[in-house]
C-alpha positions as CSV (number, residue, x, y, z in Angstrom):
1,M,113.1,15.6,100.1
2,A,115.6,14.6,102.7
3,V,118.0,13.6,100.0
4,L,117.6,16.9,98.2
5,K,118.0,18.8,101.5
6,D,121.2,17.0,102.4
7,A,122.6,17.5,98.9
8,M,121.9,21.3,98.9
9,V,123.2,21.7,102.5
10,G,126.4,19.9,101.4
11,Q,126.8,22.4,98.5
12,W,125.7,25.6,100.2
13,R,129.0,27.3,99.8
14,S,129.1,27.0,96.0
15,M,125.4,27.6,95.6
16,G,125.6,30.7,97.8
17,G,128.6,32.0,95.9
18,M,126.9,31.5,92.6
19,A,123.8,33.3,93.8
20,G,126.1,36.2,95.0
21,M,127.7,36.4,91.5
22,F,124.3,36.2,89.8
23,V,122.9,39.1,91.9
24,G,126.2,41.1,91.9
25,T,126.5,41.0,88.1
26,I,123.0,42.4,87.6
27,L,123.4,45.0,90.4
28,L,126.6,46.1,88.7
29,A,124.7,46.4,85.4
30,I,122.1,48.6,87.2
31,Y,124.9,50.8,88.5
32,I,126.4,51.5,85.1
33,Q,123.0,51.7,83.2
34,P,122.7,55.5,83.4
35,F,126.0,55.9,81.6
36,W,124.8,54.0,78.5
37,D,121.2,55.1,78.6
38,R,121.4,57.4,75.7
39,P,120.4,57.1,72.0
40,E,123.8,56.6,70.5
41,S,124.5,53.7,72.8
42,R,121.6,51.6,71.6
43,A,122.8,48.6,69.5
44,F,120.5,49.4,66.6
45,G,119.7,53.1,67.4
46,E,116.5,54.4,68.8
47,A,114.4,53.1,65.9
48,G,115.7,49.5,66.6
49,T,114.4,49.4,70.2
50,T,111.0,48.1,69.1
51,K,111.8,45.9,66.1
52,V,111.2,42.2,66.5
53,G,113.4,41.4,63.4
54,L,116.5,42.6,65.2
55,I,115.9,40.2,68.1
56,G,115.7,37.5,65.5
57,L,119.0,38.6,64.1
58,E,120.5,38.5,67.6
59,F,119.3,34.9,68.0
60,I,120.7,33.9,64.6
61,L,124.1,35.3,65.6
62,I,124.0,33.2,68.8
63,L,123.3,30.1,66.7
64,I,126.1,30.9,64.3
65,F,128.6,31.6,67.1
66,T,127.8,28.3,68.8
67,G,128.0,26.4,65.6
68,V,131.4,27.9,64.7
69,I,132.9,27.2,68.1
70,I,131.8,23.6,68.1
71,W,133.1,23.1,64.6
72,L,136.4,24.6,65.4
73,A,136.7,22.5,68.5
74,K,136.0,19.3,66.5
75,K,138.7,20.4,64.0
76,G,141.2,20.8,66.8
77,L,141.4,24.6,66.2
78,Q,141.1,25.6,69.9
79,I,143.7,28.3,69.5
80,I,141.5,30.2,67.0
81,I,138.6,29.8,69.5
82,K,140.6,31.2,72.3
83,W,141.9,34.3,70.7
84,A,138.6,35.1,69.0
85,V,136.8,34.8,72.3
86,L,139.5,36.9,74.0
87,I,139.1,39.7,71.5
88,I,135.3,39.6,72.0
89,L,135.7,39.6,75.8
90,W,138.1,42.6,75.6
91,I,135.5,44.6,73.7
92,S,132.7,43.5,76.1
93,L,134.8,44.4,79.1
94,S,135.0,48.0,77.9
95,Y,131.2,48.3,78.3
96,C,131.6,47.9,82.0
97,L,135.1,49.4,82.6
98,I,134.5,52.6,80.8
99,P,131.6,53.8,82.9
100,L,133.3,52.6,86.1
101,S,136.4,54.5,85.2
102,S,134.4,57.5,84.2
103,Y,132.5,57.5,87.5
104,A,135.9,57.4,89.3
105,L,137.8,59.9,87.3
106,D,135.5,62.3,85.4
107,T,133.8,65.3,86.8
108,P,130.3,64.3,87.9
109,Q,127.3,66.0,86.3
110,P,126.3,68.9,88.5
111,L,122.9,69.1,90.1
112,V,120.3,70.2,87.6
113,E,118.3,73.1,88.9
114,F,116.9,76.4,87.8
115,R,119.0,79.3,89.0
116,D,119.9,82.9,88.1
117,E,116.4,84.2,88.1
118,A,116.1,87.6,86.5
119,T,113.3,90.1,86.0
120,L,112.7,90.9,82.4
121,D,111.2,94.1,81.3
122,G,109.7,92.4,78.3
123,E,108.1,89.3,76.9
124,F,109.2,86.1,75.3
125,L,107.4,85.7,72.0
126,F,108.6,82.9,69.8
127,A,111.2,80.1,69.7
128,D,112.4,79.1,66.2
129,I,112.4,75.5,64.9
130,E,115.9,75.3,66.2
131,P,115.2,76.7,69.7
132,S,118.6,78.1,70.3
133,T,117.3,81.2,68.5
134,F,114.2,83.1,69.5
135,L,112.4,86.5,69.6
136,V,111.6,88.7,72.5
137,D,109.9,92.0,73.0
138,N,111.5,94.4,75.5
139,H,108.8,97.0,75.1
140,T,111.0,99.1,72.8
141,H,112.3,96.6,70.3
142,L,111.6,93.2,68.7
143,I,114.9,91.3,69.3
144,K,116.2,88.1,67.8
145,M,118.4,86.3,70.3
146,G,121.0,83.5,70.1
147,N,124.4,82.2,71.3
148,A,123.4,82.1,74.9
149,S,125.9,82.8,77.7
150,G,123.6,82.7,80.6
151,I,121.4,85.5,82.0
152,D,123.2,88.8,81.9
153,S,121.3,92.0,82.5
154,G,118.0,90.3,82.0
155,Q,118.9,88.7,78.7
156,A,119.7,85.0,78.2
157,S,121.6,85.3,75.0
158,N,123.3,87.7,72.6
159,E,121.4,89.9,70.2
160,I,121.4,88.9,66.5
161,W,119.2,91.8,65.3
162,S,116.5,94.1,66.6
163,W,113.7,96.2,65.2
164,S,112.2,99.3,66.8
165,L,108.6,98.9,67.9
166,D,108.2,102.7,67.7
167,M,105.0,103.5,65.9
168,G,106.0,107.1,64.9
169,N,103.2,109.5,65.9
170,Q,101.4,106.8,67.9
171,S,102.3,105.5,71.3
172,Y,103.8,102.1,71.6
173,S,101.3,99.3,71.1
174,A,100.4,97.4,74.3
175,H,98.4,94.8,72.3
176,P,99.4,91.2,72.3
177,K,102.2,90.5,69.8
178,R,102.2,87.3,67.6
179,I,105.0,85.8,65.5
180,V,104.3,83.3,62.7
181,D,107.0,81.1,61.1
182,N,106.7,82.0,57.4
183,I,109.4,79.5,56.3
184,D,112.1,82.0,55.3
185,S,110.7,85.0,57.2
186,Y,108.8,86.0,60.3
187,L,105.4,87.6,60.3
188,F,104.7,90.1,63.2
189,C,101.2,91.3,64.2
190,D,100.1,93.4,67.2
191,Q,96.6,94.5,66.2
192,A,98.0,97.7,64.8
193,R,100.4,96.5,62.0
194,W,101.4,93.6,59.9
195,V,105.2,93.3,59.3
196,K,107.3,90.7,57.4
197,F,111.0,90.3,58.5
198,G,113.9,88.5,56.9
199,K,114.9,85.7,59.4
200,S,118.6,86.2,59.1
201,D,118.9,90.0,59.1
202,G,115.6,91.4,60.5
203,N,115.2,93.6,57.5
204,V,111.6,94.6,56.8
205,I,110.4,93.0,53.6
206,S,106.8,94.4,53.7
207,S,104.6,96.2,56.1
208,Y,100.9,97.2,56.4
209,N,98.8,99.1,58.9
210,E,96.5,96.1,59.5
211,S,94.7,95.2,62.7
212,C,95.5,91.5,62.9
213,N,95.9,88.7,65.4
214,A,98.4,86.9,63.1
215,G,99.5,86.9,59.5
216,F,101.4,85.0,56.8
217,S,102.7,85.6,53.3
218,T,102.8,83.3,50.2
219,S,104.6,84.0,46.9
220,E,101.3,85.5,45.5
221,N,99.5,87.2,48.4
222,D,99.8,88.6,51.9
223,W,97.2,87.3,54.4
224,A,95.9,88.4,57.8
225,I,93.8,86.7,60.5
226,K,91.5,88.8,62.6
227,D,89.1,87.3,65.2
228,K,87.4,84.5,63.3
229,Y,88.3,85.5,59.8
230,L,91.0,85.0,57.2
231,Y,91.4,87.7,54.6
232,R,93.8,88.8,51.9
233,I,95.5,92.2,52.5
234,D,94.8,94.7,49.8
235,P,98.1,96.5,49.4
236,F,96.5,99.5,47.9
237,H,93.9,100.0,50.7
238,S,95.7,98.7,53.8
239,G,94.4,100.3,57.0
240,E,91.4,102.0,55.3
241,N,88.8,99.5,56.5
242,I,87.9,98.7,53.0
243,V,86.8,95.0,52.9
244,T,87.3,93.1,49.7
245,H,84.6,90.5,50.5
246,S,85.7,88.1,47.7
247,W,88.9,87.5,49.6
248,W,87.2,87.1,53.0
249,Y,86.8,83.7,54.6
250,N,85.3,82.4,57.8
251,L,87.3,80.3,60.2
252,P,85.8,77.6,62.4
253,E,83.7,78.8,65.4
254,Q,86.1,77.2,67.9
255,F,88.9,79.4,66.7
256,V,89.4,82.7,68.6
257,G,92.0,85.0,67.2
258,A,92.7,86.6,70.5
259,E,93.8,83.2,71.9
260,F,96.2,82.5,69.1
261,L,99.0,80.0,70.0
262,R,100.9,79.2,66.9
263,G,101.0,79.7,63.1
264,V,103.2,78.0,60.6
265,L,103.3,78.4,56.8
266,L,103.7,74.8,55.6
267,N,104.0,75.7,52.0
268,D,102.3,78.0,49.4
269,D,99.1,76.0,49.7
270,N,98.8,75.2,53.4
271,F,98.8,77.2,56.7
272,L,98.8,75.6,60.1
273,L,96.9,77.4,62.8
274,V,96.6,76.7,66.6
275,S,94.5,78.5,69.1
276,S,93.1,77.6,72.5
277,G,89.9,76.0,71.1
278,W,90.9,74.8,67.7
279,A,93.9,73.6,65.6
280,G,93.9,72.9,61.9
281,I,95.4,73.3,58.4
282,I,93.8,75.8,56.1
283,E,94.0,75.6,52.4
284,I,95.3,79.0,51.2
285,P,92.9,80.3,48.5
286,D,94.4,81.0,45.1
287,S,91.4,82.9,43.7
288,Q,88.5,85.0,44.7
289,H,85.1,83.5,45.7
290,S,81.8,84.7,44.4
291,G,79.8,84.5,47.6
292,Q,78.7,87.3,49.9
293,L,80.6,88.7,52.9
294,N,80.7,86.2,55.8
295,D,79.1,83.5,53.7
296,V,82.2,81.5,52.6
297,N,84.1,79.3,54.9
298,A,87.8,78.6,54.6
299,T,88.7,75.2,53.3
300,I,89.8,73.0,56.2
301,L,92.2,70.1,55.3
302,W,92.7,68.9,58.8
303,Q,91.4,69.9,62.2
304,I,91.2,69.0,65.9
305,A,89.5,70.6,68.9
306,P,89.9,69.8,72.6
307,P,87.2,67.8,74.3
308,S,84.5,69.7,76.2
309,G,85.9,71.1,79.4
310,D,89.5,71.2,78.1
311,S,91.5,73.7,76.1
312,F,94.8,73.9,74.3
313,T,97.4,75.7,76.4
314,S,100.7,75.3,74.6
315,S,102.3,74.0,71.4
316,A,105.6,73.3,69.8
317,W,106.7,72.9,66.1
318,G,110.0,71.3,65.4
319,H,112.1,68.3,64.3
320,S,110.5,64.9,64.9
321,P,112.3,62.6,67.3
322,W,111.3,59.7,64.9
323,D,112.8,61.1,61.8
324,E,115.2,58.5,60.4
325,N,117.7,61.3,59.7
326,V,119.5,63.5,62.2
327,W,117.8,66.9,62.4
328,W,120.7,68.8,60.8
329,S,120.6,66.6,57.7
330,E,119.2,68.1,54.5
331,N,117.2,64.9,54.2
332,S,115.4,65.6,57.5
333,T,111.9,66.5,56.4
334,D,109.5,65.3,59.1
335,R,108.1,68.0,61.4
336,L,106.2,67.4,64.6
337,L,103.3,69.5,66.0
338,M,102.9,69.0,69.8
339,I,99.9,70.4,71.6
340,G,99.3,70.4,75.3
341,T,96.0,71.0,77.1
342,E,94.7,72.4,80.4
343,L,93.9,68.9,81.7
344,G,97.5,67.7,81.2
345,N,97.0,65.8,77.9
346,L,99.5,65.8,75.0
347,H,98.8,65.3,71.4
348,G,101.4,64.8,68.6
349,Y,100.9,65.1,64.8
350,L,103.5,64.4,62.1
351,W,103.9,66.6,59.0
352,D,105.7,64.7,56.2
353,G,105.5,67.5,53.7
354,A,102.1,66.5,52.4
355,E,99.8,65.7,55.2
356,L,99.4,65.8,59.0
357,T,98.8,62.5,60.8
358,V,98.6,61.3,64.3
359,E,102.0,60.4,65.7
360,E,101.5,56.9,67.1
361,H,104.6,57.0,69.3
362,I,102.9,59.6,71.6
363,K,101.4,57.6,74.5
364,F,101.5,60.1,77.4
365,N,97.7,60.2,77.7
366,E,97.5,56.4,78.0
367,R,99.7,56.4,81.0
368,D,98.4,59.6,82.6
369,A,101.8,61.1,82.6
370,F,100.7,64.7,83.6
371,D,98.0,65.7,86.1
372,S,98.1,69.5,85.6
373,A,98.1,71.9,82.7
374,I,100.9,71.7,80.1
375,Q,102.5,75.1,80.4
376,G,105.3,74.8,77.8
377,I,106.6,72.4,75.2
378,M,109.9,72.4,73.4
379,L,111.5,70.1,70.8
380,A,115.3,70.3,71.2
381,D,118.4,68.2,71.1
382,D,120.0,68.4,74.5
383,Q,122.8,65.8,73.7
384,R,123.8,67.1,70.3
385,D,123.4,63.5,69.0
386,G,121.1,64.6,66.2
387,R,118.0,63.2,67.9
388,T,115.3,65.6,69.2
389,D,114.1,65.3,72.8
390,L,110.7,66.4,74.1
391,W,110.6,68.9,76.9
392,I,107.4,69.4,78.9
393,A,106.8,72.1,81.6
394,S,103.9,71.2,83.9
395,G,103.1,71.5,87.6
396,G,106.4,73.1,88.6
397,E,108.5,70.6,86.8
398,T,110.3,70.4,83.5
399,R,110.6,66.8,82.2
400,I,112.7,65.6,79.3
401,F,111.6,62.6,77.2
402,S,114.0,60.9,74.8
403,G,114.1,58.1,72.3
404,S,111.5,56.3,70.2
405,T,109.5,55.3,73.2
406,M,109.7,58.7,74.9
407,V,111.5,57.5,78.0
408,E,111.8,60.1,80.7
409,S,115.5,60.9,80.8
410,L,115.6,63.9,83.2
411,M,113.3,65.8,85.5
412,I,114.1,69.4,86.6
413,E,112.4,71.1,89.5
414,G,111.0,74.3,88.2
415,P,110.2,76.8,87.0
416,V,107.4,77.4,89.5
417,D,104.8,79.5,87.8
418,D,101.1,79.1,86.9
419,G,101.1,80.6,83.5
420,P,102.5,79.8,80.0
421,I,106.2,79.1,79.8
422,G,108.4,79.5,76.8
423,M,111.6,77.5,76.7
424,V,114.8,77.8,74.7
425,L,118.0,75.6,74.7
426,H,121.4,77.1,74.1
427,T,124.9,75.9,73.3
428,V,127.2,77.7,75.7
429,D,130.8,78.6,75.3
430,A,131.4,81.5,77.7
431,P,133.6,82.3,80.8
432,R,130.5,82.7,82.9
433,W,129.9,78.9,82.9
434,A,133.5,77.8,82.9
435,E,133.8,77.5,86.6
436,L,130.9,75.1,86.6
437,G,132.5,73.0,83.9
438,I,129.6,73.3,81.6
439,E,130.0,72.8,77.8
440,D,126.5,73.0,76.5
441,G,122.9,72.8,77.3
442,V,121.6,75.9,79.2
443,L,117.9,75.8,79.3
444,T,116.2,79.2,79.7
445,S,112.6,79.5,80.7
446,Y,110.5,82.6,80.4
447,S,107.2,83.2,82.2
448,N,105.4,86.3,83.4
449,N,108.3,88.7,82.6
450,T,110.9,86.6,84.4
451,A,113.6,84.3,83.1
452,Q,115.4,81.4,84.8
453,S,118.3,79.3,83.6
454,A,118.9,75.6,84.2
455,I,122.0,73.6,83.4
456,V,121.2,70.4,81.6
457,A,124.6,69.5,80.1
458,T,127.3,67.0,80.4
459,P,130.3,68.4,82.3
460,V,133.5,69.2,80.6
461,N,136.5,67.0,81.2
462,D,139.9,67.7,79.7
463,P,140.2,65.0,76.9
464,A,143.5,63.2,76.3
465,Y,142.9,63.4,72.6
466,I,140.4,65.0,70.3
467,L,139.5,63.4,67.0
468,Q,137.4,65.0,64.2
469,D,135.2,63.0,61.9
470,S,134.4,63.7,58.2
471,A,131.4,65.7,59.1
472,G,133.4,68.1,61.3
473,Y,132.1,66.8,64.6
474,W,134.6,66.4,67.5
475,M,135.0,63.1,69.3
476,P,137.0,63.5,72.5
477,I,139.0,60.6,73.9
478,Y,139.1,60.9,77.7
479,W,141.7,59.5,80.1
480,S,139.0,57.5,81.8
481,Q,138.5,55.6,78.6
482,I,142.2,55.0,78.1
483,I,142.6,53.7,81.6
484,A,139.5,51.4,81.1
485,M,141.2,49.9,78.0
486,I,144.4,49.4,79.9
487,V,142.6,47.5,82.7
488,A,140.7,45.4,80.1
489,T,144.0,44.5,78.4
490,A,145.6,43.6,81.7
491,L,142.8,41.3,82.6
492,M,143.2,39.5,79.2
493,V,146.9,39.1,79.9
494,V,146.3,37.7,83.4
495,L,143.6,35.4,82.0
496,T,146.0,34.1,79.4
497,I,148.9,33.5,81.9
498,R,147.0,32.2,84.9
499,P,143.2,31.6,84.3
500,E,142.4,30.7,87.9
501,W,138.7,30.7,89.0
502,Y,138.9,34.1,90.6
503,V,140.4,35.6,87.5
504,V,137.7,33.9,85.4
505,N,134.9,35.2,87.7
506,T,136.2,38.7,87.9
507,T,136.4,38.9,84.1
508,G,133.0,37.1,83.7
509,I,131.2,39.5,86.1
510,L,132.6,42.6,84.4
511,T,131.9,41.2,81.0
512,G,128.4,40.1,81.9
513,A,127.5,43.4,83.4
514,G,128.6,45.2,80.3
515,V,126.7,43.0,77.9
516,I,123.6,43.0,80.1
517,T,123.6,46.8,80.0
518,I,124.3,47.3,76.3
519,I,121.6,44.8,75.2
520,G,119.2,46.0,78.0
521,V,119.2,49.6,76.8
522,S,118.9,48.5,73.2
523,F,115.5,46.7,73.3
524,V,112.2,47.4,75.0
525,P,111.0,44.8,77.6
526,T,108.5,43.2,75.3
527,L,111.3,42.3,72.8
528,I,113.5,41.0,75.6
529,L,110.6,38.8,76.8
530,I,110.3,37.3,73.4
531,F,114.1,36.8,73.2
532,M,114.1,35.1,76.6
533,V,111.3,32.6,75.7
534,V,113.0,31.6,72.4
535,T,116.4,31.2,74.1
536,A,115.0,29.2,77.0
537,I,113.4,26.7,74.5
538,Y,116.7,26.6,72.6
539,D,118.7,26.0,75.8
540,W,116.4,23.1,76.8
541,Y,116.9,21.5,73.4
542,A,120.7,22.1,73.4
543,V,121.2,20.5,76.9
544,Y,118.7,17.7,76.9
545,K,118.3,16.7,73.3
546,S,121.2,17.6,71.1
547,K,123.6,18.0,74.1
548,H,125.8,20.3,72.0
549,M,125.6,22.9,74.8
550,L,127.6,20.5,77.0
551,D,130.2,20.2,74.3
552,L,130.4,24.0,74.2
553,A,130.8,24.2,78.0
554,D,133.5,21.6,78.0
555,T,135.4,23.6,75.3
556,M,135.2,26.8,77.3
557,I,136.2,25.1,80.5
558,S,139.2,23.5,78.8
559,L,140.3,26.8,77.3
560,K,139.7,28.5,80.7
561,L,137.6,31.3,79.1
562,P,135.3,33.4,81.2
563,I,132.0,32.9,79.5
564,L,131.0,31.0,82.6
565,L,131.1,31.6,86.3
566,V,132.8,29.2,88.7
567,A,131.8,28.7,92.4
568,P,134.2,26.5,94.3
569,Q,132.9,24.2,97.0
570,D,136.1,24.3,99.1
571,N,139.3,26.2,99.4
572,E,141.4,23.6,97.7
573,Y,139.6,23.9,94.4
574,S,141.6,25.0,91.3
575,F,140.1,25.8,88.0
576,L,143.4,24.9,86.4
577,D,142.8,21.2,87.2
578,E,139.6,21.0,85.1
579,G,139.9,18.9,82.1
580,T,138.1,18.7,78.7
581,D,135.1,16.6,79.7
582,T,133.8,18.2,82.9
583,M,130.2,18.6,81.9
584,S,130.1,15.4,79.8
585,R,131.4,13.4,82.8
586,M,128.7,14.8,85.0
587,E,126.1,14.0,82.5
588,E,127.1,10.3,82.5
589,E,127.1,9.9,86.3
590,P,123.9,8.5,87.9
591,V,121.8,11.0,89.8
592,A,120.6,8.6,92.4
593,Q,120.4,4.9,93.3
594,S,117.4,3.1,94.6
595,E,117.3,1.7,98.1
596,S,114.4,0.0,99.8
597,R,113.0,0.2,103.3
598,Q,110.1,-1.3,105.0
599,K,106.9,0.6,105.8
600,D,103.8,-1.2,107.0
601,G,105.4,-4.4,105.8
602,K,106.0,-3.2,102.3
603,D,109.2,-2.5,100.4
604,I,109.3,1.2,99.4
605,A,111.8,2.6,96.9
606,E,113.8,5.5,98.3
607,A,116.1,7.8,96.4
608,S,119.6,8.1,97.8
609,P,122.4,10.4,96.9
610,P,124.6,9.5,94.0
611,P,127.7,7.6,94.8
612,P,130.5,10.0,95.4
613,R,132.8,10.7,92.6
614,P,136.5,10.2,93.1
615,K,137.5,13.6,94.5
616,K,139.7,15.5,92.2
617,E,142.8,17.0,93.6
618,G,141.8,20.6,94.3
619,G,138.2,20.0,95.1
620,N,134.9,20.5,93.3
621,A,132.9,23.5,91.9
622,L,129.6,24.6,90.5
623,F,129.5,26.1,87.0
624,M,127.0,28.5,85.4
625,G,127.1,29.8,81.8
626,L,127.4,33.6,81.6
627,G,124.3,33.6,79.4
628,D,122.3,32.3,82.4
629,V,123.0,35.6,84.1
630,I,122.9,37.8,81.0
631,F,119.3,37.0,79.9
632,P,117.6,37.8,83.3
633,G,119.8,40.8,83.6
634,M,118.8,42.1,80.2
635,L,115.2,42.2,81.3
636,V,116.1,44.0,84.5
637,I,118.0,46.8,82.6
638,S,115.3,47.0,79.9
639,A,112.7,47.6,82.6
640,L,114.8,50.3,84.2
641,T,115.4,52.0,80.8
642,F,112.1,52.0,79.1
643,L,109.3,51.8,81.6
644,P,107.6,55.1,82.4
645,G,108.6,56.6,85.7
646,N,105.4,58.4,86.9
647,G,105.2,57.2,90.5
648,T,106.9,55.4,93.4
649,I,106.2,52.1,95.2
650,L,107.9,51.4,98.5
651,G,110.1,54.4,98.0
652,L,111.3,53.1,94.6
653,S,110.5,54.6,91.2
654,D,108.2,52.5,89.1
655,P,111.0,51.3,86.8
656,M,113.3,50.4,89.7
657,F,110.5,48.6,91.5
658,V,109.9,46.5,88.3
659,A,113.6,45.9,87.8
660,L,114.1,44.6,91.4
661,G,110.9,42.5,91.0
662,T,112.4,41.0,87.9
663,L,115.7,40.2,89.8
664,L,113.7,38.6,92.6
665,G,111.9,36.4,90.1
666,G,115.2,35.4,88.6
667,L,116.5,34.4,92.1
668,L,113.3,32.3,92.6
669,G,114.2,30.5,89.3
670,Y,117.8,30.1,90.5
671,T,116.6,28.4,93.7
672,V,114.5,25.9,91.8
673,L,117.4,25.3,89.4
674,M,119.8,24.6,92.3
675,S,117.4,22.0,93.6
676,Y,118.1,20.0,90.4
677,V,121.8,20.8,90.2
678,A,122.3,19.6,93.8
679,M,121.5,16.1,92.6
680,G,124.6,16.1,90.3
681,R,123.4,16.6,86.8
682,P,124.0,19.5,84.4
683,Q,120.8,21.5,83.9
684,A,119.5,23.9,81.3
685,G,119.5,27.1,83.3
686,L,117.5,29.4,81.0
687,P,114.1,27.7,81.3
688,L,114.0,28.3,85.0
689,L,116.0,31.5,85.3
690,N,114.2,33.2,82.4
691,G,110.9,31.8,83.5
692,G,111.3,33.2,87.0
693,S,112.5,36.6,85.7
694,I,109.6,36.9,83.3
695,L,107.1,36.0,86.1
696,G,108.7,38.6,88.3
697,Y,108.6,41.2,85.6
698,L,105.0,40.7,84.7
699,L,103.8,40.7,88.3
700,S,105.7,43.8,89.4
701,G,105.2,45.5,86.0
702,F,101.4,45.2,86.1
703,I,101.4,46.4,89.7
704,A,103.6,49.5,88.9
705,V,102.5,50.6,85.4
706,G,99.7,48.3,84.2
707,T,99.6,47.5,80.5
708,A,102.4,50.0,79.8
709,A,104.7,47.1,80.9
710,I,104.1,45.4,77.6
711,S,102.8,48.2,75.3
712,F,105.7,49.6,73.3
713,G,104.5,49.7,69.7
714,I,106.3,46.6,68.5
715,T,107.0,46.3,64.7
716,I,108.7,43.6,62.6
717,F,111.3,45.9,61.0
């Protein structure tokens, strides 16, 4: 122990410097993580975050890269190695420099908050499947709205069409009004009339004086729902209270028409119905029955009811976040039904065009994400990336969940209201918001005859150039991105001209932080854990058995390439003096000699420090491969990205607590590693660094989020 202590004390400067670079690189990755934490930044998209096969692919690519480098080195083709690595480094540098440049130069995102509260003399009724359009009732007209420009005179968007609610010789109906999505039309019911509108123009297609809670229309028949019954409208006797009992069907007892929440015509054969006490799919009859009045039940194809003591409070129908196609694609067919309850539970069901099944990605109830009633649900794309996000209003907060694992990406305080909340998301292009620098994403919330707007968009910055892809979508190139590329190029030039240790370290830290972040936001922690175990085993084999990792390190040192970090022991050290056999030479040197001393009359072997090497001109240094920093850092960033953020520990959010716990575990592994390195031999870093990080993650993860730390719905492909 005395020998080890003396050795570590003698190398405190280089060991401390390396520890500082280890921590600094990972902290820099934490700093830039928010910039890349979005679906389009994931290496294999949102769907790839949970696929084990893609981790296997990454490992195979590492093996191929290593093999090619060693082969080229043996063939004397170092020039190819150098320029290939420099190009890869230039690309990797951009992952760190672009966010840093953006933070410094671009307009920061404004504080997200609800504002511009307005009193509405009316009622929000229905948000379409693309929630930038919706229907409201202002007590005189049924109005379809869209193209939002903020709240103006009590309206949160521009009028597309309107229909007078005037009932002629009768007073305006004060009964609850219901809208049903009838595929290419809307069905309106207010317990006094049944009206079918064209979606695009608001023209009345058909109308009946029917007392109904809701209605729908197929190619063959028109249908109404009243109380606990489904019946076909007789167009020749509408409003005459003549019951054609052969077209009269009972709905389940749990269904209450007055507590209707949602209706969707799925096709000519199936109708989806949601109320406070029951949700299900009804098979639409195509012929009369022969039973007596109230004796025949509707055919139920699928159904669900809330547990005793709970009730359904809200629902949403829209594009599925897990559809393999972007929502505007004609191939996008999956639809998602979301239902929220009084006790804060969320249920998701996927409609693939033929049947409704439980959406396995929905795991909110397992992690107790909500402790109060679900007041509103919306499925909308807030980033215009083609992927739908899930918006939940509950307990005075609106929370946004994104990605295949439903990671909470944003939380907005408000709206504060106890009742049901309707939400719509608009694309904005209006002078009202110009002074705030907002391009898109105004969320409008409706509740109890009031409306509030919240800004949830990325701020506008004047681009240097605007490119347009084949699909017609704009891709702006900002000055911050151009400057980042200039800095990356300058670093590559300096690295080529004078690759001194401080240049190598600067480039290595920036590169490492970028790679850590991009991989960390691309895979859930469970996959990263698997990756770390496999690479640790490989690193042990490559250092101690095949020793080809030492050859690789020597090649990189000789080429002065920053895929390692250099911690000098003294001021005289120069990385330029390192030769081609630095690691191999260290491997050949003895670690310790045996001395003997007397104790109780017996000779006892005692370890002594290795004989000093002839000191190179320029001093000595400690080396660490960049991968030894990247792998622990990946787990830190993955924890920060994918763990649920439902609480705080020691003033830190759950994900941040686990991320820092992982980092501390990595530092523990680093300390143990240095105890071996101090004795003068190259060591496989990943077994100890990865092991410490994994231990730190598991301990802090189970403390913060329990089994959710490893439960991510992993699949092979």
